[in-house]
C-alpha positions in Angstrom: -83.3 -102.0 92.8 -85.8 -104.4 91.1 -89.5 -103.8 90.8 -90.1 -106.7 93.2 -87.7 -105.3 95.8 -89.3 -101.9 95.5 -92.8 -103.3 96.1 -91.6 -105.4 99.1 -90.0 -102.2 100.5 -93.3 -100.4 100.3 -95.1 -103.2 101.9 -92.6 -103.3 104.8 -92.7 -99.5 105.2 -96.5 -99.4 105.6 -97.2 -102.6 107.4 -94.2 -103.7 109.3 -95.2 -105.3 112.5 -93.6 -105.1 115.9 -93.1 -107.9 118.4 -94.8 -106.2 121.4 -95.8 -107.7 124.7 -99.5 -108.4 124.8 -99.9 -108.7 128.5 -102.2 -106.0 130.0 -103.1 -105.0 126.5 -106.5 -104.6 124.8 -107.4 -106.7 121.7 -108.2 -104.3 118.9 -109.5 -106.9 116.5 -109.7 -110.6 115.9 -108.9 -112.2 112.6 -110.0 -115.8 112.6 -108.4 -117.3 115.7 -105.7 -114.5 115.9 -105.8 -111.6 118.3 -104.2 -108.3 117.2 -103.6 -105.9 120.1 -103.9 -102.2 120.5 -100.2 -101.7 121.2 -99.2 -103.5 118.0 -101.4 -101.4 115.8 -100.6 -98.2 117.7 -96.9 -98.5 117.0 -97.4 -99.3 113.4 -99.8 -96.4 112.9 -97.5 -94.0 114.7 -94.6 -95.1 112.5 -96.9 -94.5 109.5 -97.8 -91.0 110.5 -94.1 -90.0 110.3 -93.7 -91.1 106.6 -96.9 -90.5 104.7 -98.4 -87.3 103.4 -101.7 -88.7 102.1 -104.4 -87.6 104.6 -106.5 -90.7 103.9 -103.6 -92.9 105.2 -103.5 -90.8 108.4 -107.1 -91.5 109.1 -107.3 -94.3 111.7 -110.4 -96.0 110.2 -108.8 -96.1 106.7 -105.4 -97.3 108.0 -107.1 -100.0 110.1 -108.9 -101.2 107.0 -105.5 -101.4 105.1 -103.9 -103.2 108.0 -106.7 -105.7 108.4 -106.4 -106.5 104.7 -102.6 -106.9 105.1 -103.1 -109.4 108.0 -105.7 -111.3 106.0 -103.3 -111.7 103.1 -100.4 -112.8 105.3 -102.6 -115.4 107.1 -103.7 -116.7 103.7 -100.1 -117.0 102.5 -99.2 -119.1 105.5 -102.4 -121.3 105.0 -101.2 -121.9 101.5 -97.8 -122.9 102.8 -96.1 -120.4 100.5 -93.3 -120.1 103.0 -92.3 -123.7 102.1 -91.8 -123.0 98.4 -88.1 -123.5 97.4 -87.9 -120.3 95.5 -89.3 -118.3 98.4 -86.9 -120.1 100.9 -83.9 -119.4 98.6 -84.8 -115.7 98.2 -85.5 -115.2 101.9 -82.3 -117.0 103.0 -80.3 -114.8 100.5 -81.7 -111.7 102.2 -81.2 -113.1 105.7 -77.6 -113.9 105.0 -77.0 -110.4 103.7 -78.7 -109.0 106.8 -76.8 -111.0 109.4 -73.4 -110.6 107.7 -72.3 -107.7 110.0 -73.0 -110.0 113.0 -70.5 -112.5 111.7 -67.6 -110.1 112.0 -65.5 -109.1 115.0 -65.2 -105.3 114.9 -62.2 -105.2 117.1 -60.3 -107.7 115.0 -61.1 -105.8 111.9 -60.0 -102.5 113.4 -56.7 -104.1 114.5 -56.1 -105.5 111.0 -56.7 -102.1 109.4 -54.3 -100.4 111.8 -51.7 -103.2 111.2 -52.1 -102.8 107.4 -51.5 -99.1 107.6 -48.3 -99.5 109.7 -47.0 -102.0 107.2 -47.9 -99.6 104.3 -45.4 -97.2 105.7 -42.5 -99.7 105.1 -41.2 -101.9 102.4 -39.5 -105.2 102.9 -36.8 -106.8 100.8 -36.5 -110.6 101.2 -35.4 -113.8 99.6 -37.4 -117.0 99.9 -37.3 -120.7 99.3 -40.5 -122.5 98.3 -41.4 -126.2 98.4 -44.7 -126.6 96.6 -47.7 -128.6 97.8 -50.2 -130.0 95.3 -53.9 -129.5 95.9 -55.4 -131.7 98.6 -52.0 -133.3 99.5 -51.9 -136.5 101.5 -50.3 -136.5 105.0 -47.3 -138.2 103.5 -46.8 -135.5 100.9 -47.3 -132.7 103.4 -44.7 -134.2 105.8 -42.2 -134.8 103.0 -42.4 -131.1 101.8 -42.1 -129.8 105.4 -39.1 -132.0 106.2 -37.4 -131.1 102.9 -37.7 -127.3 103.7 -36.7 -127.9 107.3 -33.5 -129.5 106.1 -32.7 -126.7 103.6 -33.3 -124.1 106.4 -30.9 -126.1 108.6 -28.2 -125.8 105.9 -28.6 -122.0 105.8 -28.4 -121.7 109.6 -25.2 -123.8 109.5 -23.6 -121.3 107.0 -24.8 -122.1 103.5 -25.6 -119.0 101.4 -29.4 -118.5 101.3 -29.4 -117.3 97.7 -27.4 -120.4 96.6 -29.8 -122.8 98.3 -32.8 -120.9 96.8 -31.3 -121.0 93.3 -30.6 -124.7 93.5 -33.6 -126.1 95.5 -36.5 -123.6 95.5 -39.5 -124.7 93.5 -40.4 -121.1 92.6 -39.7 -120.9 88.9 -38.2 -117.4 89.2 -35.6 -118.5 91.8 -33.1 -119.8 89.1 -32.7 -116.3 87.7 -33.2 -114.1 90.9 -31.8 -116.5 93.6 -35.2 -116.2 95.3 -35.0 -112.4 95.7 -38.4 -110.8 95.6 -37.2 -107.2 95.7 -39.0 -104.7 97.8 -42.7 -105.2 98.6 -45.3 -103.8 100.9 -48.7 -104.5 102.4 -51.3 -106.4 100.2 -48.7 -107.5 97.7 -48.1 -110.9 99.1 -50.5 -113.5 100.6 -51.2 -112.6 104.2 -49.2 -115.3 105.9 -46.2 -114.5 103.8 -46.6 -110.8 104.4 -46.9 -111.3 108.1 -43.8 -113.4 108.3 -41.8 -110.9 106.3 -42.8 -108.0 108.5 -42.2 -109.9 111.7 -38.8 -111.5 110.9 -35.8 -109.2 112.0 -33.5 -108.0 109.2 -30.7 -110.5 108.5 -32.5 -113.4 110.1 -34.2 -116.5 108.6 -37.8 -117.3 109.4 -39.1 -120.6 110.5 -40.9 -122.8 108.0 -44.5 -121.5 107.3 -47.3 -122.5 105.0 -49.4 -120.6 102.4 -51.7 -121.9 99.7 -48.7 -122.4 97.5 -46.8 -124.7 99.8 -44.1 -124.3 102.5 -41.7 -121.3 102.6 -38.7 -120.0 104.4 -37.7 -116.4 104.0 -34.6 -114.3 104.8 -35.3 -110.6 105.4 -32.5 -108.5 103.8 -33.8 -104.9 104.5 -36.7 -102.9 105.7 -37.0 -99.3 104.6 -39.5 -96.5 104.8 -42.0 -96.7 102.0 -41.2 -94.4 99.1 -44.8 -93.9 98.1 -45.4 -93.2 94.4 -43.9 -91.1 91.7 -45.2 -89.8 88.4 -42.7 -89.4 85.6 -42.5 -88.6 81.9 -40.2 -90.6 79.7 -38.7 -90.6 76.2 -38.1 -94.2 75.0 -36.2 -95.6 72.0 -37.0 -99.3 71.5 -33.9 -101.5 71.1 -30.2 -100.9 71.9 -28.8 -100.4 68.4 -25.8 -98.0 67.9 -28.1 -95.7 66.1 -30.3 -95.4 69.2 -27.3 -94.8 71.4 -26.4 -91.8 69.3 -30.0 -90.7 69.0 -30.7 -90.9 72.8 -27.5 -88.9 73.5 -28.6 -86.3 71.0 -32.0 -86.0 72.7 -30.3 -85.6 76.1 -28.1 -82.8 74.7 -31.2 -81.0 73.4 -32.7 -81.3 76.9 -29.5 -80.0 78.5 -29.7 -77.0 76.1 -33.2 -76.1 77.3 -35.3 -78.2 75.0 -38.9 -78.9 76.0 -39.3 -82.5 77.3 -42.9 -82.9 76.2 -42.1 -81.7 72.7 -39.1 -84.0 72.4 -41.2 -86.9 73.6 -43.8 -86.2 71.0 -41.1 -86.0 68.3 -38.8 -88.9 69.2 -40.4 -91.3 71.8 -41.3 -94.7 70.3 -43.7 -95.4 73.2 -46.9 -94.7 71.3 -49.1 -95.0 74.4 -47.4 -91.9 76.0 -45.5 -90.0 73.3 -48.5 -87.8 72.3 -49.1 -87.0 76.0 -45.5 -85.6 76.3 -44.3 -89.0 77.6 -46.3 -88.8 80.9 -46.9 -92.2 82.6 -49.4 -93.0 85.3 -48.1 -92.8 88.8 -46.5 -96.0 90.1 -44.9 -97.6 93.2 -41.4 -99.0 92.9 -42.4 -102.7 92.8 -45.1 -102.1 90.1 -42.5 -101.0 87.5 -39.5 -102.6 85.9 -36.8 -102.5 88.6 -34.1 -100.6 86.6 -36.7 -98.0 85.5 -38.1 -97.6 89.0 -34.6 -97.3 90.5 -33.8 -94.3 88.2 -37.2 -92.7 88.7 -37.1 -92.9 92.5 -33.5 -91.7 92.6 -34.4 -88.3 91.1 -34.5 -85.9 94.0 -36.3 -82.7 92.8 -39.4 -82.1 90.7 -38.3 -81.4 87.2 -35.0 -83.4 87.5 -34.1 -85.3 84.3 -32.1 -88.5 84.3 -29.2 -89.5 82.2 -30.0 -92.0 79.4 -30.3 -95.6 80.7 -31.4 -98.9 79.4 -34.1 -101.5 80.4 -35.0 -104.7 78.5 -37.3 -102.5 76.4 -34.6 -100.1 75.2 -33.2 -96.6 76.0 -35.0 -94.1 78.3 -34.7 -90.6 79.7 -37.0 -89.9 82.6 -38.3 -86.6 84.1 -39.7 -86.4 87.6 -43.1 -84.8 87.7 -44.6 -85.7 91.1 -43.8 -87.4 94.3 -46.8 -88.9 96.1 -46.0 -90.0 99.7 -48.2 -92.5 101.6 -51.3 -90.7 102.8 -52.4 -90.3 106.4 -54.3 -93.0 108.1 -57.6 -91.1 107.6 -56.8 -90.7 103.9 -55.8 -94.4 103.4 -58.5 -96.0 105.6 -61.3 -96.3 103.0 -58.9 -98.2 100.7 -57.5 -100.3 103.5 -61.0 -101.1 104.8 -62.0 -102.4 101.3 -58.9 -104.5 100.9 -59.2 -106.0 104.4 -62.8 -107.0 103.9 -62.1 -108.5 100.4 -58.8 -110.3 101.0 -57.5 -113.1 103.2 -57.8 -110.9 106.3 -61.6 -111.3 106.0 -61.2 -115.0 106.9 -59.3 -113.9 110.0 -62.2 -111.6 111.0 -64.6 -114.5 110.6 -62.2 -116.9 112.3 -62.2 -114.7 115.4 -66.0 -115.0 115.7 -65.7 -118.8 115.5 -62.9 -118.8 118.1 -65.1 -116.8 120.5 -68.1 -119.1 120.0 -65.9 -122.1 120.6 -65.3 -120.7 124.1 -68.8 -119.4 124.7 -70.9 -122.5 123.7 -71.2 -125.8 125.4 -70.0 -128.1 122.6 -69.7 -131.9 122.9 -68.4 -134.5 120.4 -69.4 -138.2 120.8 -65.9 -139.6 120.3 -67.2 -143.1 119.9 -69.5 -142.1 117.0 -66.7 -140.0 115.5 -64.2 -142.8 115.7 -66.4 -145.0 113.6 -65.7 -142.7 110.6 -62.0 -143.3 110.9 -62.4 -147.1 111.0 -61.2 -148.8 107.8 -64.2 -151.1 108.0 -66.5 -148.1 107.6 -64.7 -146.9 104.5 -65.5 -150.3 102.9 -69.0 -150.7 104.2 -70.7 -147.6 105.7 -73.4 -149.8 107.2 -71.4 -150.0 110.4 -72.7 -146.6 111.7 -76.1 -145.8 113.1 -76.6 -142.5 111.4 -79.4 -141.4 113.7 -76.9 -141.2 116.6 -75.8 -137.8 117.7 -72.2 -137.0 116.8 -72.2 -133.4 117.9 -74.1 -131.3 120.4 -74.1 -127.5 120.5 -75.9 -126.2 123.6 -79.2 -128.0 123.3 -79.0 -128.8 119.5 -78.2 -132.4 118.6 -76.6 -133.0 115.2 -76.9 -136.6 113.8 -74.0 -138.6 112.3 -75.9 -138.5 109.0 -75.2 -134.8 108.7 -71.4 -135.4 109.0 -71.6 -138.3 106.6 -73.1 -136.0 104.0 -70.5 -133.4 104.7 -67.6 -135.9 104.6 -68.5 -137.5 101.3 -66.1 -140.2 100.2 -63.1 -139.2 102.3 -61.7 -141.9 104.5 -58.1 -140.9 105.2 -57.9 -140.6 109.0 -56.2 -137.3 109.1 -58.5 -135.8 106.5 -61.6 -137.1 108.3 -60.4 -135.2 111.4 -59.8 -132.0 109.4 -63.2 -132.3 107.8 -64.8 -132.8 111.1 -63.2 -129.7 112.5 -64.7 -127.7 109.5 -68.0 -129.4 110.0 -68.1 -128.5 113.6 -67.2 -124.9 112.9 -69.9 -124.7 110.2 -72.5 -126.1 112.5 -71.5 -123.7 115.3 -71.8 -120.8 112.8 -75.2 -122.1 111.7 -76.4 -122.3 115.3 -75.2 -118.8 116.0 -77.0 -117.5 113.0 -80.2 -119.2 114.1 -79.9 -117.7 117.5 -79.2 -114.1 116.4 -82.9 -113.0 116.2 -83.4 -114.1 119.8 -80.6 -111.8 121.0 -81.2 -108.9 118.6 -84.9 -107.9 118.6 -84.4 -105.4 115.8 -82.9 -108.1 113.6 -85.8 -110.4 114.3 -88.2 -107.5 113.5 -86.5 -106.7 110.2 -86.4 -110.4 109.2 -90.1 -110.8 110.0 -90.9 -107.7 107.9 -89.1 -109.0 104.9 -90.5 -112.5 105.4 -94.1 -111.2 105.4 -93.4 -108.7 102.6 -92.0 -111.4 100.4 -94.9 -113.7 101.1 -97.3 -110.9 100.3 -95.7 -110.1 97.0 -95.8 -113.8 95.9 -99.4 -114.1 97.0 -100.5 -111.0 95.2 -98.5 -112.0 92.1 -100.2 -115.4 92.0 -103.8 -114.3 92.9 -104.1 -110.8 91.5 -101.4 -109.2 89.3 -100.6 -112.1 87.0 -104.3 -113.3 86.9 -105.5 -109.8 85.9 -103.1 -109.7 83.0 -103.9 -113.3 81.9 -107.7 -113.0 82.0 -108.1 -111.1 78.7 -111.8 -111.9 78.5 -112.4 -110.7 82.0 -110.4 -107.5 81.3 -112.5 -106.8 78.1 -115.7 -107.5 80.0 -114.7 -105.2 82.9 -113.7 -102.4 80.4 -117.1 -102.7 78.5 -119.0 -102.5 81.8 -117.1 -99.4 82.9 -116.5 -97.5 79.7 -117.9 -94.3 81.1 -114.8 -94.1 83.4 -112.4 -94.0 80.5 -113.1 -90.8 78.5 -110.9 -88.4 76.7 -111.3 -84.8 77.7 -111.2 -82.1 75.0 -108.0 -82.6 73.0 -106.1 -80.8 70.3 -104.1 -82.2 67.4 -100.7 -80.5 67.8 -97.1 -80.4 66.7 -94.6 -79.2 69.3 -91.2 -78.2 68.0 -88.2 -77.6 70.4 -85.1 -75.6 69.2 -81.8 -74.8 70.8 -81.7 -71.4 69.1 -84.4 -68.7 68.8 -83.4 -67.9 65.2 -84.3 -71.5 64.2 -87.7 -71.2 65.9 -88.3 -68.0 63.9 -87.5 -69.7 60.7 -89.9 -72.5 61.5 -92.7 -70.0 62.4 -92.3 -68.4 59.0 -92.5 -71.8 57.2 -95.6 -72.7 59.2 -97.2 -69.4 58.2 -96.6 -70.5 54.5 -98.4 -73.8 55.2 -95.3 -75.9 54.9 -95.6 -79.4 56.2 -93.7 -80.8 59.2 -91.6 -83.0 56.8 -90.8 -80.0 54.6 -89.7 -78.0 57.7 -87.6 -80.8 58.9 -85.8 -81.0 55.5 -85.3 -77.2 55.3 -84.0 -77.0 58.9 -82.1 -80.2 59.0 -78.7 -78.4 59.2 -79.9 -76.2 62.0 -81.3 -79.1 63.9 -84.7 -79.5 65.7 -83.9 -80.6 69.2 -87.2 -82.3 69.7 -90.4 -82.9 67.8 -93.8 -84.3 69.1 -96.9 -84.9 67.1 -100.3 -86.2 68.3 -103.6 -85.6 70.0 -103.1 -84.3 73.5 -105.4 -83.2 76.3 -104.8 -79.5 77.2 -103.5 -80.5 80.6 -100.8 -82.6 79.1 -97.3 -81.6 80.1 -96.0 -81.7 76.5 -97.2 -78.1 76.3 -94.9 -75.5 77.7 -95.9 -73.7 80.9 -98.2 -70.7 80.3 -99.2 -71.9 76.7 -102.5 -70.6 75.4 -104.6 -72.5 72.9 -106.2 -69.5 71.2 -103.9 -69.4 68.1 -103.1 -71.8 65.3 -99.4 -71.0 65.5 -98.1 -70.0 68.9 -95.6 -67.3 69.8 -92.0 -68.6 70.4 -91.9 -69.7 74.1 -88.7 -69.8 76.1 -88.3 -73.0 78.0 -85.0 -73.0 80.0 -82.2 -72.7 77.4 -84.5 -73.9 74.6 -87.3 -72.4 72.6 -90.7 -74.0 71.9 -93.1 -73.5 69.0 -96.6 -75.1 68.9 -98.9 -75.6 65.9 -102.5 -76.4 66.7 -104.3 -78.2 63.8 -107.7 -78.9 65.3 -109.7 -79.4 68.5 -111.2 -82.8 69.3 -114.4 -83.1 71.3 -114.5 -85.4 74.4 -115.0 -89.0 73.4 -114.6 -92.5 74.9 -111.2 -94.1 74.9 -110.5 -97.5 73.3 -109.0 -100.2 75.4 -105.6 -100.0 73.7 -105.5 -96.3 74.6 -105.9 -96.9 78.3 -104.9 -100.5 78.8 -102.5 -99.8 81.7 -105.2 -98.0 83.7 -107.8 -100.6 83.0 -105.5 -103.4 84.1 -104.8 -101.5 87.3 -108.5 -100.9 88.0 -109.3 -104.6 87.1 -106.7 -105.7 89.6 -108.3 -103.5 92.3 -111.7 -104.9 91.4 -110.4 -108.5 91.5 -108.6 -107.9 94.8 -111.8 -106.5 96.5 -113.7 -109.7 95.5 -110.8 -111.8 96.8 -110.6 -109.9 100.1 -114.3 -110.5 100.7 -113.7 -114.3 100.3 -110.8 -114.0 102.8 -113.0 -112.2 105.3 -115.4 -115.1 105.1 -112.6 -117.6 105.7 -111.1 -115.5 108.5 -114.0 -113.5 110.1 -112.9 -110.1 111.4 -114.3 -108.5 114.5 -113.2 -105.0 115.6 -113.5 -104.2 119.3 -115.1 -100.8 119.3 -114.0 -99.8 122.8 -110.4 -100.4 122.0 -110.7 -98.5 118.7 -112.4 -95.6 120.4 -109.5 -95.4 122.9 -107.1 -95.3 120.0 -109.0 -92.5 118.3 -109.0 -90.4 121.5 -105.2 -90.8 121.7 -104.4 -89.7 118.1 -107.3 -87.4 117.2 
């Protein structure tokens, strides 16, 4: 959390206002031409009572003064039009978008997707596929050509052609030439969502219809669906390469294992996998499709914990594997946090957002002026955009009219008729969502209240930053003058010049005490005890109330006793006592700046009270006091 965010949070906590009905309510005070009602202040004050411990902030008169000052500052910020500053608008909108994000999701759709993902997690699909790629932003001609090509290939398969042969010869997936389009086994979240869904919903042995993903058009054939095998953890011994020497060596290692040899010890001695050999060959847990297929097949084929495989090869060389753990898919409750995260971050998040738009399309009265829209698909317009009256309404959502100019800006230079229609659909959905966001505060009072609190808190921070905090730091002459006129406020109490040693062992503290008794300097003590180590060392002039001194320390000796402090030991040397004296500005600059800011703020508040006269209605205030005192 930034300092700015923290300050705004404090402002909101103490001065958040509530939209309350003012009918049949008494005016507590007027501020310029604004009325503030009893009910508003009463609710804020009640909220404040629950969170503060300072008695002065519980006093109604004091809190009323604070609240009046708050309202003065907010009113001044609006007079200065600080709510129109681009940086303010950007920061407010960023917060607003974060706050309304939960309202842009369909909880039921999200729950359904989470349940669906878990059910799919319990199974693994084996499938072949054929891909016909689409380039980015394809024309309608390119799209139709790709679709028709794959449709024809699918027809060949349905008429008896071997799927794997068609995939090898015609698929545009580069891997198809070597694997005939076979993807092996996969499970949820390992393919793009449309591909995954098609794979899980196509019956075993059947061929799907043509479908589209961001990569292009696909057809898949589902070969098998099996129960998910979860994860395994194994240890392995690896010999890189497949030389005759390695064949003899791996068989010798297997014989030693059969004779009772320790797997971990043999891995350390022989394995050429440097990343795991010193760990006894132990690999991180893995799923079948996250490992080289031949390695995974052997690992998952081991039945019992402790079983050891026969020597086998992969493209990396020779291996022997020992099964250490089997980790089945967890229960829904165990897997839900992970699934929730993946659902919200992946392609499914678009489906959740899409469900909200689909609902709004049904709920709202939405009208498109077809005549205005058709002008954008006219070839004449693409050559000379002067044919359109951009002030005309192209889209109406409830009572909000959206001019053609807005769509023109959204459309840019696109003039392809099909793409114009696609862009208009996106434009319409964007405008629907914008309208929905704008209407949310009207339907959710708590949201409106929170937005108002942050809006005013942010305004107040910017106002104080410009008028008080930054000014007080920049006005160096004013700061010096203020300090000179108030020097008597900045005084040192009686202090002592002291050295405070902290040790981790009592014996070290005893050695230091003896050296101090012999009038050794701090530097000499550091050198003599450097091997034993001084945990901490502080030197300086400190007031006796300073927390650098251990609890219970007495200032009546030049060298203190050894004082236990938790698991450490403290030794204090007092050199001399310093009488009370004035502080220099550099010694108390932070406090002076704070006081100078308070002083400047009080002068500024008086000027605001002149601009916006405040009148407290005594009868209303008296009624409040009777209620809370």
